[in-house]
N, C-alpha and C positions, 0 to 999 in steps of 0.2 A: 198666542201665535201671531195674532194681528198686530199687536204692539211691537213685537220683535222685528217683523219684516218692515214695518214703517220706520223703525229706527235705522235699519240697514240702508233703506232707500235715502233717508235723510242724511246719513253719513256719507254715502257714495255720491250723492247729487253734486255737492261742491267740487269733488274731485273730477267727476265726469265733465262738468262745466269748464273747469280749468284745463283739462286735457283737450277739449274741443277748442278752447281759445288759443292754446299753444299751437295746435295743428293749423288753425286758421291763419295765425300770424306767420307760421312757417311757409304756408302756401303763398301768401302774399309776398313774403320776402323772396321766395324762389322766383315768382313771376316778375318781380321788380328787377332782380339780378339778371334774369334772362333777357328782359327787355333792354336793359342797359348794355349788355354784352352784344346783342344783335344790333342795336342802334349804332354803337360805335363802329362795329365792323362794316355795317352797311353804308356809312357815310364816306368811307375812303374811296370807293370806286363806283358808287351807285350812280347810274345814269351816264357814265362816260361812254360816248359812242362816236359815230361818224360826224355828227353835228359839231361836237366839241373839237374834234380833229380839224374839221374844215375851218372853224373859227380861229384855231391856233395858226393855221396856214394863212388865213386872211390877215391876221395881225402880224405876220412875219415871224412868229415864234418857231415855226418849223418850215422847212422847204417843201416844195411840191413833191420832190422825190421821197422825203421822209413821210409825207402824207400818204403817198401811194403805197409805200412799204408797210406802214401801220395799218392802212385800210385792208391790204391783202392779208396781213396777219389776223386781223379781226374776222374777216370773211372765212379764212381757213379754220379758225377756231370754232366758228359757228357751224361750219360744215362738218367738222370732226365731231362736235357735240351732237349734231343731228344724226349722223351715222351711228354713233355709239348708242344713242337712245333707241334707234331703230333695230340695231342688231343685238340689243340686250335681251336675254331670255325673259319670258314672262315671269312675274313675281309669284304666281300661283295663288294670288288672293282672289277670293270670290268663287273658288271651286268647292 
């Protein structure tokens, strides 16, 4: 009996090790793919705000009227987002 279970363990051990290695590589690949996707998306509009708009106006790339219009749109978007998050129903987590 002892020899038979030892043979089974010796036969399964390489397969289990291989399965764990494939799972580990898969997790690493998924993490790398997610990081690349989020990184590319985040670089397009990350950090654009009123300072950049003001610099554009100072360089003459946009007029003061365009600056005011864009500033108002940004402020309205932030207000709408704040109102939406306040009026959202509780998620029910932690109950």
